[in-house]
N, C-alpha and C positions, 0 to 999 in steps of 0.2 A: 635246230637252233638258229635263230636269225642274228646276224651281226649288225651292229649299229655302225653305219658308214657316215662320215662327215667330211665334206670338202670345204676348206676354208682358205680365204686369202690371209696370209700372215706377213708380218714384217721380219726382214732379215735380222734386225737388231734384237727382236724378241724371241725368234724361233730358229736361230742359226744352228743350235745344237741338234735339233731334230732333222733339219734339212741336210746338214752336213753328214749326219749318221747315215741317212738313206743313200745319199750320193756317194759317200765313201764306200759303203758296202757294195753298191751296184756297179758304179763306174770304176773306182780305183781297185777294189779287191776282186770283183767278179770279172770285169772286162779288161782289167790291167791298163786302164788309162793312167798315164803319169799324173801324180798328184798336182804337179805344177801346172798342168793343163786344165785341171778340174776347177780350180779356184781362181776367180778373176775379179776385176774391178766392177763388173756388171752386177754382181750379187748385191752390192750396196744400193744400186739404183733401180733394180728390177722389182716387179710384182712377183711375189712367191705364193705358191699354193701348196697346201698340205692336205693329204687324205689321211684320215684316221679311221681305223677299224677298232671298235670297242675302246676308243680313246687312245689306242696305240698308233704312233706314226707309222704309215705304211707306204706312202707314195708322195712324190713331189714333182713340181714343174715350176718354170719361171717364164715370165713375159718381160722382155727388155723394152725400154722406151720406144725404139723404132719398130717394135712389133715382131721380134724374133721369139718364137717359142723354143724353149730348150731345157736341158737338165731334167727331162722327164724320166722318172725312174720309179719302179715299183719293186719293193722288197720281195724276194722269192716266195715266201709263204702266202703272199696276198695276190699273186698273179692269177690270171684267168678267172677273175671275179667281176670284171667290168670296171675296175678302179681307173684304169688308164682312160677309158672313154669318159667316165664321169669327170675326171680331172681335166681332160682336154676340153670338155664342154664348159667347165668353169672358167678356164683360161680364155676361151673364145668369147664367153659372155663379158669378161672384163675388157677384152680388146674392143668389142662393140661399144661397151659403156664409155670407153675412152675415145670413141669416134675413129678408130683406125679403119682405114679402107681395105687393108690387106695385112695378113700375117704370113710369116714364112718360118721355115725350120730346116734343119739338116737331119734327116731321118737315117738311122742305121738301116742298111739295105734289108735285113730280115723283117723290118716292121713297116716298110713302104706301103704294103697292102692295108695295114691298120689306118694309116693317114689317108690313103686313097678312099677308104670307106667313109671317112669323115669329110670328104669333099676336096681334099688337097690334090694338087696336080704337080707332077714332076717338072723340074726345070733343069736343063742341061744334063750332063752325064754324071756318072758315079765318080766320086773322089775319095781320097783317104783323109781322115781326120783322126789323130791319135792312133794311127795304125788300123783303123776300122773303116770299112767301106760305108760311105754315106751318099745320100741322094738329096739334093736341094728340092724343096717342095714349097708351094704357096697356096693360099686360099684367099679369094676375094670376098670381103665381108659385106660390101654394099653394092 
């Protein structure tokens, strides 16, 4: 049985419920990120992306105005299906469309290899964010 996958750019004002549901489940509940650190003023001004599998919200990511990719999360039942790669490619396409020369992110250490496979390079050392080890990474787009 083939699942229908759709990656779309969405507006926070229209799709906040789906975006929040995914991020709440992955970051706050699963990874124990304090809720007050998960929700910030950047949500209102960022480009958001939503992956749907058979019309069900499954994954999300955002791109901030200066080019930071973040809040990338895939719900557990949808992991290991290539959704994160498809989502990241959609975010990178939007960054290029906006004319950004560079994008950057703070990868959780266990997924550094994922971003490296997509061309990102590490910058600096490992640091803690919300009690989780992260690595700064960037990608030159042009």
